[in-house]
VOGU-3710 file (C-alpha; in Angstrom, 3 decimals, decimal comma):
1> mcrlkflsfl> -52,147/-27,936/39,758  -55,386/-27,114/41,877  -55,564/-23,752/39,747  -55,223/-25,646/36,356  -58,190/-27,987/37,099  -60,361/-24,754/38,429  -59,285/-23,136/35,271  -60,525/-26,379/32,775  -63,479/-26,785/34,794  -64,611/-22,940/34,039
11> lwllaatawa> -62,968/-23,446/30,556  -65,851/-26,740/30,463  -68,644/-24,805/32,265  -68,294/-22,427/29,805  -68,324/-24,012/26,822  -71,386/-26,243/28,271  -73,029/-23,219/28,671  -72,344/-21,462/25,020  -73,852/-25,171/23,720  -76,830/-25,257/25,422
21> aeppappqep> -77,885/-21,712/24,317  -76,922/-22,922/21,046  -80,507/-21,163/18,688  -81,447/-24,395/17,178  -80,474/-24,515/13,545  -83,489/-24,852/10,708  -83,358/-28,619/9,497  -84,702/-27,241/5,849  -81,156/-24,913/5,801  -78,623/-26,247/3,280
31> pnppaekkee> -75,423/-25,292/4,372  -73,542/-22,161/2,632  -70,862/-22,702/1,017  -67,763/-21,795/2,968  -65,337/-19,974/0,452  -68,080/-17,285/0,251  -67,984/-13,814/2,439  -70,250/-12,392/4,532  -72,642/-10,425/2,700  -72,395/-7,038/4,491
41> gkedphlqvy> -76,130/-6,669/6,059  -77,045/-10,400/5,983  -79,462/-11,609/8,539  -79,256/-15,013/9,142  -76,376/-16,733/10,350  -74,278/-18,943/8,605  -71,457/-21,613/9,528  -68,414/-21,441/7,235  -67,070/-25,343/7,141  -63,460/-25,279/6,337
51> deiqvidras> -63,353/-28,757/4,975  -66,480/-27,779/1,758  -63,538/-24,906/0,543  -63,219/-26,078/-3,163  -59,216/-25,770/-2,932  -57,879/-26,700/-7,018  -54,212/-25,575/-6,405  -52,268/-23,083/-4,046  -55,112/-21,512/-1,626  -53,656/-18,497/-0,681
61> dlvgvadsas> -56,639/-16,419/-1,492  -58,126/-16,611/2,078  -59,562/-12,898/2,994  -61,943/-13,159/4,850  -61,618/-16,748/5,433  -58,425/-17,350/7,564  -57,063/-16,275/10,490  -53,826/-15,189/10,083  -51,253/-14,244/7,164  -49,545/-17,954/7,696
71> egvtgrkele> -52,396/-19,857/7,539  -53,122/-21,457/3,810  -54,321/-24,918/2,019  -52,362/-26,254/-0,989  -54,777/-27,873/-2,996  -54,565/-31,482/-5,294  -53,154/-30,214/-8,567  -50,403/-28,427/-6,777  -49,660/-31,499/-4,992  -49,847/-34,160/-8,588
81> qrpilrpgel> -47,686/-31,239/-10,432  -44,757/-30,969/-8,339  -41,739/-34,320/-8,401  -41,980/-35,605/-5,172  -38,595/-37,813/-4,161  -40,207/-38,916/-0,918  -43,606/-38,971/0,174  -42,672/-36,901/3,624  -42,257/-33,775/0,209  -45,524/-33,503/0,333
91> letvpgvvit> -45,073/-31,044/3,250  -42,486/-28,770/1,654  -45,800/-26,941/0,130  -45,968/-25,595/3,816  -43,793/-22,522/3,094  -40,504/-22,234/5,160  -40,438/-26,338/5,617  -37,719/-27,708/4,355  -37,456/-31,274/4,708  -34,201/-33,589/4,610
101> qhsgsgkanq> -33,443/-37,518/5,793  -30,297/-38,699/7,490  -30,675/-42,470/7,217  -32,286/-44,621/4,916  -35,428/-44,179/2,737  -37,592/-46,176/5,254  -36,666/-43,331/8,596  -39,139/-41,079/8,991  -37,547/-37,071/7,463  -35,545/-34,732/9,360
111> yflrgfnldh> -37,699/-31,241/9,256  -37,007/-27,630/9,212  -39,060/-24,859/10,251  -39,081/-21,194/11,931  -35,462/-21,266/13,319  -36,154/-25,277/14,403  -34,437/-28,443/13,355  -37,616/-29,922/14,653  -35,778/-33,319/14,294  -38,193/-35,859/13,084
121> gtdfrvtvdd> -41,275/-33,921/14,311  -40,783/-32,236/17,806  -42,657/-29,046/17,461  -44,957/-29,497/14,530  -48,108/-31,753/14,771  -48,479/-33,690/11,316  -52,153/-35,463/11,634  -53,770/-37,733/8,444  -57,590/-37,592/8,555  -57,606/-36,827/12,130
131> ipvnmpshgh> -54,968/-39,454/12,784  -51,948/-38,055/14,881  -48,740/-38,871/13,310  -46,458/-37,720/15,948  -45,086/-40,430/18,220  -44,797/-38,980/22,197  -42,101/-41,061/24,602  -40,613/-42,772/20,923  -37,406/-44,876/20,599  -35,941/-42,642/18,490
141> gqgytdlnfl> -37,308/-39,564/19,298  -39,672/-37,282/20,443  -42,605/-36,698/18,375  -41,456/-39,301/15,679  -43,208/-38,495/12,772  -42,814/-41,061/9,928  -45,195/-39,958/6,560  -43,640/-42,842/4,812  -47,192/-44,585/4,455  -48,715/-41,817/2,483
151> ipelvdtvry> -50,206/-42,315/-1,150  -49,273/-39,241/-2,632  -52,412/-39,469/-5,295  -55,003/-40,030/-2,972  -53,641/-36,988/-1,246  -56,306/-34,171/-1,536  -55,650/-30,699/0,590  -52,770/-30,333/3,187  -53,384/-27,302/5,499  -51,260/-25,633/7,466
161> kkgayyadeg> -51,010/-23,614/10,519  -48,285/-21,587/11,996  -47,720/-20,575/15,280  -49,590/-21,502/18,662  -52,350/-19,865/18,066  -55,516/-22,289/17,594  -56,748/-24,357/20,281  -57,391/-26,677/19,043  -54,048/-27,393/17,866  -52,038/-29,310/20,765
171> dfsaagaaei> -48,779/-30,817/22,167  -46,144/-30,673/19,248  -47,514/-27,801/17,413  -45,732/-25,163/18,984  -43,742/-23,936/15,528  -47,140/-24,909/13,364  -49,302/-28,065/12,223  -50,488/-29,550/8,958  -53,461/-31,479/8,088  -53,505/-33,540/5,599
181> syvdsltqgi> -56,793/-35,080/3,758  -57,568/-37,997/1,335  -59,894/-37,762/-1,108  -63,184/-39,906/-0,258  -63,735/-40,681/-4,028  -61,843/-40,286/-7,231  -63,654/-40,216/-10,543  -61,374/-42,055/-12,307  -59,269/-45,122/-11,430  -55,286/-44,966/-11,649
191> aavtpgmdgy> -52,912/-47,585/-12,061  -49,440/-46,401/-12,579  -45,480/-47,736/-13,018  -42,273/-45,978/-12,103  -39,148/-47,220/-13,190  -35,899/-45,019/-11,572  -32,539/-44,989/-11,777  -30,821/-46,622/-8,273  -33,172/-49,413/-8,655  -36,858/-47,431/-7,936
201> rrlstadsrk> -39,470/-48,984/-9,240  -43,124/-48,051/-8,093  -46,353/-49,926/-8,245  -49,715/-48,542/-7,613  -53,371/-48,208/-8,360  -56,647/-46,966/-6,582  -60,034/-46,491/-8,015  -63,369/-46,145/-6,001  -66,776/-47,425/-6,728  -70,547/-47,530/-5,162
211> ygsgellggl> -71,097/-49,805/-2,542  -74,104/-49,709/-0,783  -75,062/-46,061/0,365  -71,755/-44,699/0,165  -67,987/-44,931/-2,222  -65,370/-47,466/-1,429  -61,988/-46,502/-2,319  -59,261/-48,537/-2,505  -55,356/-48,214/-2,585  -52,364/-50,006/-2,906
221> evvhndgpwv> -48,716/-48,943/-3,804  -45,575/-51,336/-3,765  -42,120/-49,792/-4,009  -38,417/-51,205/-3,899  -35,994/-48,379/-4,197  -31,524/-49,178/-3,762  -30,925/-45,030/-3,698  -27,193/-44,332/-4,768  -25,639/-45,837/-1,981  -22,767/-48,384/-2,079
231> hpddyrklng> -24,267/-50,453/0,310  -28,249/-50,336/-1,235  -31,008/-49,123/0,852  -32,718/-52,675/-0,497  -36,017/-50,368/0,612  -39,367/-52,652/0,171  -42,681/-51,064/1,350  -46,121/-52,326/0,754  -48,961/-49,825/1,274  -52,751/-49,677/1,038
241> ilrwsrgdaa> -55,986/-48,213/2,010  -59,215/-48,954/2,202  -62,294/-46,069/2,930  -65,609/-46,274/2,983  -67,765/-42,674/3,000  -71,372/-41,804/2,837  -72,309/-37,641/2,669  -70,096/-34,824/2,505  -68,157/-32,374/4,715  -71,131/-31,557/6,753
251> ngftltamgy> -72,928/-34,448/6,950  -71,621/-37,983/6,567  -69,669/-41,036/7,804  -66,222/-41,869/6,675  -64,546/-45,507/8,345  -60,425/-45,940/6,093  -58,602/-48,433/7,044  -54,836/-48,477/6,731  -51,361/-50,552/6,265  -48,372/-49,895/5,645
261> dgkwsstdqi> -45,065/-52,218/6,053  -41,761/-51,298/5,600  -37,909/-52,524/5,526  -34,985/-51,434/4,882  -30,768/-51,207/5,038  -29,493/-47,225/5,431  -26,419/-45,240/4,894  -26,122/-42,677/8,330  -24,299/-39,984/8,035  -20,876/-40,533/7,979
271> pqravdeglv> -17,521/-38,183/9,716  -16,324/-35,887/6,847  -12,752/-37,345/7,325  -13,505/-40,899/6,256  -14,081/-39,039/2,687  -11,398/-36,789/2,466  -8,946/-39,703/3,530  -10,222/-41,494/1,021  -11,371/-44,512/3,477  -15,399/-44,620/1,801
281> srfgtidpsd> -16,508/-42,465/-0,936  -19,511/-40,296/-0,549  -22,317/-42,219/-0,652  -20,381/-45,073/1,386  -21,132/-45,903/4,573  -19,000/-47,044/8,174  -21,753/-49,770/9,172  -23,061/-51,249/6,279  -25,177/-53,276/8,639  -27,946/-50,141/9,502
291> ggrsyrysla> -30,945/-50,165/8,580  -34,389/-51,753/10,147  -38,223/-52,341/9,688  -41,447/-50,387/10,586  -45,338/-51,075/10,139  -47,948/-48,811/11,062  -52,091/-50,506/10,743  -54,924/-48,206/11,591  -58,580/-48,174/11,510  -60,679/-44,975/11,877
301> adwrqgggss> -64,195/-43,354/11,943  -65,402/-40,336/11,309  -69,079/-39,180/11,821  -70,050/-35,397/11,155  -73,806/-34,024/10,938  -74,427/-30,695/10,390  -76,466/-27,449/8,946  -76,521/-24,180/7,781  -75,035/-23,107/11,218  -74,126/-25,860/13,392
311> ltrasayvlr> -71,186/-28,484/12,996  -71,154/-31,755/14,846  -67,974/-34,144/14,257  -66,858/-36,755/16,297  -64,305/-39,546/15,228  -62,076/-42,456/16,723  -59,240/-44,246/15,887  -56,877/-47,383/16,697  -53,314/-47,935/15,713  -50,839/-50,206/16,068
321> yglnlfsdft> -46,925/-49,567/15,427  -43,939/-50,641/15,259  -40,091/-49,630/14,553  -37,015/-51,892/14,815  -33,897/-49,594/14,032  -30,042/-49,926/13,455  -27,556/-47,543/13,895  -24,374/-46,398/14,644  -23,349/-42,434/14,381  -20,047/-43,190/16,499
331> yflddpvhgd> -18,316/-46,046/15,451  -15,613/-46,732/18,221  -15,713/-44,379/20,666  -17,825/-46,476/22,895  -16,419/-50,231/22,214  -13,125/-50,019/20,273  -13,868/-54,102/19,953  -17,769/-54,345/19,031  -18,226/-50,785/17,770  -21,248/-48,371/18,997
341> qfeqldnrtv> -24,068/-49,845/16,647  -27,426/-49,536/19,066  -30,971/-50,538/18,286  -33,793/-48,951/18,747  -37,435/-50,627/19,722  -40,512/-49,069/19,974  -44,016/-51,299/19,863  -47,025/-49,420/20,392  -50,773/-49,234/20,252  -52,517/-45,696/19,884
351> tgfqverqyv> -56,240/-45,309/20,421  -57,970/-41,861/20,313  -60,964/-39,827/19,975  -61,961/-36,043/19,457  -65,149/-34,747/19,395  -65,820/-31,197/18,167  -68,812/-28,790/17,960  -69,334/-25,634/15,830  -72,030/-23,664/15,652  -72,909/-19,546/14,807
361> stwgnrevet> -75,065/-17,645/16,858  -75,714/-13,902/17,337  -74,507/-11,658/19,782  -76,645/-8,466/19,799  -76,116/-7,364/16,010  -72,795/-9,249/16,140  -72,348/-12,968/14,561  -70,395/-15,033/16,506  -68,830/-18,703/15,300  -68,361/-20,975/18,446
371> emglqvrnds> -65,781/-24,258/18,375  -65,789/-26,190/21,312  -64,240/-29,726/21,061  -62,141/-32,192/23,536  -58,846/-34,977/22,080  -57,866/-37,749/23,734  -55,226/-39,984/23,046  -53,410/-43,109/25,129  -50,398/-44,557/23,926  -49,663/-47,919/25,472
381> innglfhted> -45,595/-48,384/24,921  -43,187/-51,164/24,529  -39,269/-49,378/23,859  -36,206/-49,787/24,745  -32,338/-49,378/23,783  -29,760/-52,148/23,401  -26,031/-52,342/22,059  -25,681/-54,544/18,999  -23,306/-55,785/16,691  -23,998/-56,400/13,071
391> rrllsvtrrd> -27,778/-56,353/14,540  -27,013/-59,300/16,581  -27,761/-58,425/20,787  -25,048/-57,217/22,553  -26,308/-56,220/26,077  -29,515/-53,984/27,115  -29,337/-50,712/27,961  -32,632/-50,257/29,239  -36,332/-51,616/28,387  -39,370/-49,617/29,019
401> eieeltggpy> -43,440/-49,902/28,970  -45,374/-46,638/29,280  -48,866/-46,052/29,349  -49,091/-42,420/27,764  -52,527/-40,635/28,177  -53,370/-37,274/27,199  -56,349/-35,244/27,046  -57,381/-31,671/25,621  -60,366/-29,790/25,870  -60,426/-26,184/24,345
411> vqarvhwnpw> -63,187/-23,386/23,176  -63,008/-20,868/20,924  -64,948/-18,126/19,408  -64,958/-15,833/16,374  -66,572/-12,653/17,058  -67,357/-10,688/13,771  -67,461/-7,138/15,324  -68,103/-5,532/12,442  -67,411/-5,307/8,443  -63,517/-4,919/9,205
421> lrtvtglrad> -63,020/-6,146/12,689  -62,993/-9,829/13,829  -61,521/-11,559/16,699  -60,359/-15,192/18,009  -59,953/-15,878/21,364  -59,300/-19,170/22,833  -58,383/-21,705/25,759  -56,713/-24,903/25,524  -56,256/-26,956/28,702  -54,381/-30,300/28,550
431> eyytdvksdl> -53,348/-32,796/30,766  -50,859/-35,119/30,523  -50,443/-38,701/32,792  -48,141/-41,038/32,156  -46,648/-44,828/34,369  -43,167/-45,720/33,253  -41,925/-49,294/33,861  -38,384/-49,663/33,768  -36,030/-52,690/33,863  -34,483/-50,636/36,400
441> gvnsgrrnaa> -36,300/-49,572/39,356  -35,468/-46,241/39,811  -36,038/-45,343/36,883  -39,644/-46,195/37,288  -42,458/-43,521/38,111  -45,366/-41,407/37,490  -46,043/-38,515/36,290  -48,747/-35,578/36,586  -48,727/-32,308/34,033  -51,501/-29,636/33,201
451> ilspklavtl> -51,044/-26,828/30,969  -53,299/-23,894/29,799  -52,970/-22,456/26,213  -54,783/-18,664/25,968  -54,989/-17,569/22,336  -56,012/-14,703/20,758  -56,138/-13,440/16,848  -57,152/-9,898/15,621  -57,742/-9,473/11,861  -58,410/-5,950/9,947
461> gpwneteyyl> -59,962/-5,843/7,258  -60,665/-6,981/4,112  -59,783/-3,161/2,452  -59,717/-3,557/-1,017  -59,046/-7,440/-0,715  -56,195/-6,909/2,015  -56,443/-8,203/5,516  -53,792/-7,358/8,625  -53,333/-10,175/11,060  -52,424/-10,197/15,083
471> nygygfhsnd> -51,624/-12,838/16,815  -50,344/-14,200/19,865  -50,633/-17,441/21,878  -49,192/-19,982/24,249  -48,144/-23,662/23,193  -45,842/-26,213/23,954  -44,584/-29,603/23,516  -44,671/-32,708/25,666  -40,988/-34,478/26,759  -40,451/-38,170/26,823
481> argatirvdp> -42,086/-39,795/29,432  -38,815/-41,841/30,181  -37,180/-38,435/30,823  -39,696/-37,302/32,901  -39,551/-40,224/35,666  -35,846/-40,916/34,936  -32,523/-40,830/37,989  -29,584/-42,059/36,933  -28,170/-42,838/33,439  -29,192/-46,799/32,701
491> ktlepvepvt> -25,465/-46,741/31,026  -23,322/-45,143/33,951  -24,974/-45,084/36,379  -24,668/-41,726/37,646  -27,749/-39,393/39,267  -29,730/-37,288/36,446  -32,163/-34,722/36,948  -35,554/-35,460/35,301  -37,056/-33,065/32,886  -40,505/-31,229/33,139
501> plvraksaev> -43,164/-33,380/31,372  -44,585/-30,164/29,310  -42,708/-27,290/27,720  -44,162/-23,894/27,500  -43,788/-22,046/24,170  -45,273/-18,565/23,345  -45,360/-16,879/19,655  -46,446/-13,953/18,519  -46,426/-12,882/14,545  -48,345/-9,926/12,749
511> gvrtsafknf> -48,793/-10,168/8,939  -50,865/-9,102/6,063  -52,438/-11,152/3,273  -54,116/-9,362/-0,156  -55,249/-10,538/-3,270  -55,415/-6,769/-4,646  -53,844/-7,299/-7,517  -56,325/-9,339/-10,285  -54,514/-13,708/-10,269  -51,619/-12,729/-7,518
521> qtsvtvfrld> -51,431/-13,442/-3,617  -49,157/-12,844/-1,540  -48,654/-12,504/2,516  -45,890/-11,150/4,295  -45,115/-12,111/8,662  -43,095/-11,218/10,870  -42,828/-13,894/14,175  -41,462/-14,452/17,302  -41,660/-17,791/19,123  -40,344/-18,707/22,838
531> ldselvfsgd> -39,479/-21,838/24,092  -39,142/-22,364/27,620  -36,478/-25,765/26,761  -34,735/-26,567/23,510  -34,458/-30,429/22,290  -31,037/-30,579/21,328  -29,780/-33,436/19,068  -26,946/-35,450/21,434  -24,704/-37,326/18,348  -23,602/-39,618/20,936
541> ggtteasrps> -26,030/-41,037/21,331  -28,081/-40,575/18,458  -31,062/-39,331/20,625  -32,568/-35,769/21,855  -31,883/-34,313/25,214  -33,477/-31,554/27,105  -31,503/-28,071/27,274  -32,171/-24,358/27,544  -34,512/-21,603/26,841  -34,446/-20,248/23,476
551> rragievqnf> -36,033/-17,789/21,554  -36,574/-17,008/17,407  -37,827/-14,158/15,092  -37,897/-13,947/11,716  -40,045/-13,605/8,622  -41,693/-14,961/5,852  -42,790/-14,190/2,805  -45,588/-16,111/0,829  -46,007/-15,310/-3,187  -48,731/-17,091/-5,589
561> wrprpwlsld> -49,405/-16,247/-9,163  -51,464/-17,267/-11,565  -51,169/-15,234/-15,107  -53,040/-17,832/-17,662  -55,039/-20,074/-16,391  -52,102/-23,038/-17,335  -49,387/-21,034/-15,787  -48,555/-20,437/-12,452  -45,492/-19,311/-10,372  -44,658/-19,507/-6,654
571> ldyaysrahf> -42,219/-17,603/-4,706  -41,751/-18,534/-0,876  -38,542/-16,622/1,600  -38,153/-17,341/5,217  -35,657/-16,073/7,287  -34,893/-16,806/10,774  -32,724/-16,273/13,930  -32,610/-18,855/16,396  -30,617/-18,269/19,727  -30,328/-19,523/23,534
581> tnfdpvgdhi> -31,940/-17,330/25,948  -29,602/-17,570/28,884  -26,111/-17,314/28,942  -23,559/-20,114/28,774  -19,779/-19,549/28,154  -20,079/-22,343/25,532  -22,510/-19,644/23,209  -25,702/-18,864/22,542  -26,543/-20,321/18,688  -29,124/-23,222/18,460
591> pgaignalsa> -27,009/-26,201/16,246  -28,615/-26,747/13,762  -31,336/-23,813/13,699  -32,368/-23,414/9,878  -31,674/-19,598/8,788  -32,371/-19,006/5,110  -35,072/-20,612/3,642  -36,218/-20,499/-0,456  -38,580/-22,086/-2,237  -39,787/-21,142/-5,984
601> gisvddkgpw> -41,616/-23,046/-8,706  -43,391/-22,692/-12,333  -45,452/-25,049/-13,366  -47,456/-25,355/-16,517  -50,818/-27,601/-16,859  -53,594/-28,335/-19,206  -51,631/-26,179/-21,730  -52,801/-28,813/-24,904  -51,264/-32,034/-23,695  -48,059/-30,799/-22,049
611> fgslrlryfg> -47,691/-30,195/-18,400  -44,669/-29,809/-16,042  -42,875/-27,872/-12,717  -39,586/-26,887/-12,262  -38,606/-26,394/-8,808  -35,847/-24,972/-6,359  -34,876/-25,806/-2,990  -32,420/-23,521/-1,257  -31,628/-24,358/2,386  -29,046/-21,925/3,661
621> prpliednsv> -26,122/-21,891/6,046  -27,059/-23,183/9,798  -24,465/-23,283/13,242  -23,214/-26,829/13,751  -21,868/-25,669/17,577  -23,233/-22,898/19,873  -20,364/-20,854/19,270  -21,118/-20,745/15,779  -17,080/-21,519/14,394  -18,383/-23,944/12,943
631> rskasslvnl> -21,454/-24,003/10,094  -22,881/-26,286/7,389  -23,168/-25,133/3,896  -25,700/-23,981/2,025  -27,320/-25,973/-0,045  -29,493/-25,856/-3,650  -31,676/-28,289/-5,056  -33,223/-27,868/-8,623  -36,216/-30,872/-9,571  -37,615/-31,149/-12,880
641> rlgrrfpngl> -40,991/-32,916/-14,243  -42,209/-32,789/-17,604  -45,189/-35,177/-19,080  -47,722/-35,817/-21,987  -51,236/-36,381/-21,411  -52,737/-38,825/-24,433  -56,385/-39,006/-25,234  -56,964/-42,426/-24,183  -55,895/-41,705/-20,538  -52,559/-42,181/-20,680
651> svateifnll> -50,030/-40,426/-19,621  -46,230/-39,955/-19,412  -43,899/-38,115/-17,220  -39,812/-37,850/-16,958  -38,880/-36,852/-12,949  -35,339/-35,851/-13,001  -34,232/-34,862/-9,093  -31,276/-32,918/-8,326  -31,390/-31,848/-11,811  -27,554/-30,031/-11,974
661> nnevsdidyy> -25,871/-32,969/-9,789  -25,326/-30,534/-6,732  -22,846/-32,503/-4,389  -24,545/-30,792/-1,078  -25,528/-32,356/2,007  -29,122/-33,523/3,398  -27,826/-32,843/6,748  -24,605/-31,592/8,635  -24,163/-32,310/12,543  -20,785/-31,997/14,053
671> yasqlhgepe> -20,024/-34,016/17,027  -17,137/-36,860/18,194  -16,636/-39,835/17,062  -13,666/-42,631/16,661  -13,334/-44,880/13,642  -11,755/-48,166/13,860  -7,501/-47,438/14,294  -7,784/-43,688/15,541  -6,261/-43,531/18,928  -8,751/-41,389/20,329
681> pvtdvhfhpa> -11,651/-39,280/19,464  -11,957/-36,933/16,911  -14,748/-33,715/16,640  -15,780/-33,583/13,418  -18,443/-32,880/10,910  -20,748/-35,468/10,049  -23,003/-35,363/6,654  -25,385/-37,116/5,205  -24,990/-36,221/1,480  -28,051/-35,308/-1,016
691> ekrsvrlale> -28,830/-38,001/-3,637  -27,476/-37,651/-6,609  -29,523/-36,933/-10,093  -31,505/-39,418/-10,724  -34,802/-40,026/-12,788  -37,478/-41,666/-13,282  -40,121/-42,261/-15,209  -43,793/-42,150/-14,678  -46,189/-43,931/-16,605  -50,295/-43,286/-15,590
701> wry> -53,249/-44,510/-16,890  -56,486/-43,287/-15,763  -59,821/-45,152/-16,849
//
């Protein structure tokens, strides 16, 4: 601990020295457009402000800009073209990411990437306009990432980064990170109504107007959805945003308020034997009283000031969040009389801020881009676990009050050694403080931890619009604070060992990115990722638990081609192998780990009045048990969006999801459960089906 604190002090001493040594930027010098490549022999250094890159669709052409082959940006045009079944699927624009659901429209999605079943987001960091979405020590699962509050029409870009190579990405980013940005203004107002099958109805509106010295943006969304389930979801969502902004990405101020409220019933995963025996249909449920409610309200401010060679940013936020979730995964395994339904409660207030300083200087005749920053977050959490029947309280399993404070200073420097070599070296120091007050006193306690994460990226090129990348870095994810202080199981009162608060991750990759062919971009990445402790889904409790160390390795290929101004095609493929690295006779396969994923699409836009998109997503088979004796089946889904624009600003689009009506699973698990009337527990595959073919009609007026 002393060594880490000393190194953290050195980190900030280095940063402060570099900051003080920065040459002042000429105040009259305008910001340079960041997408321009640096001209050879250019004398005056200019800062590359990533946020100012004009992204229209898939910005794979990042030669000279990106620091790895697996980094990229998706723009608004591609986001608008895609048929979106649920808001979280915006992240499927990240190559290799698969989004599924195992319970209810209002619950956070299930995420898969790079050999991970990420559960609800454990090792994939997501932010929306610098506000973190992942929830540590959450009532349902570590890193819980609920994106139901997104309004898709207002999303401007999705920037993604994979691997632990970026000093500005901290907790939960071992596999990667996505930064979602909203627009500040609209050139046209939007009013839309979307009726659909299975009780789907959506109303949305958004517009922006000049207000004072800035722009005022407002958006509102109302959604109802039953889904194909025998017991309807009856999902009701109210969602809104109000934003005032002035200036641009380099100089300006933004104040944003967002609010979301959702209620739903849910059909959880069901055992395969119940369907085979005719006890329930494929879209049936074992416990119709499952469901939940969630809300999220936030207020955030962002300030930016910069010139041609420097940029300073400061942002702060306050977030109020709550979830009441009723689930039943094992039915009558633990309680043959009342059943096994449980309620998970999470209420929290989150506050945080970050400051960031970027500037360009020279070292001899070399250009150096330095970035330093500090991210601080505090979660005041009240969560609990209760045994319930038909949503009625039977007993309290545990109640906890948690204070969790994290802070992460970082610094990184990009050095242009010559026209064909640049490096990025970075260092991040994260501190973790938690105080748990449990209703069972022995499980109360305080834990502190610290971890250092060095980063390195080497870029060779460009030669013929082609670059080569070498990346290596250390990262981490935090464990649930309750697991870090636990001493006895709250159900059985048997002794248990606490887990380490911070879990080390190490990743490395080599890659190539090329734009050598006209209107065609491609990148290839080979990666490896080691994790000191895996988080594995526990079916009998509906939670995750810390487990053995693991290793993942694989290859990713991304392709984007625009043969005509109105036509684009993309094809992304990812292959991963995931194994535990220590010996255990039960086997070394990681249950639920994704192996193969493929996404392909063809989009037509600006072809006269017509537009459309046809997309295929392939989700490969996965081991469901450590010895690989039980595997899930692969699934393929095809979605279609086809529409026409009219001169008065009206557009009409038909969206068809699961076009081929494939009977496949959204997700599969393998664990023991006991149905009513069964004499003993049965270990079986439990699955949540992908929704059957459904049609929506999107009517939109832009004014």
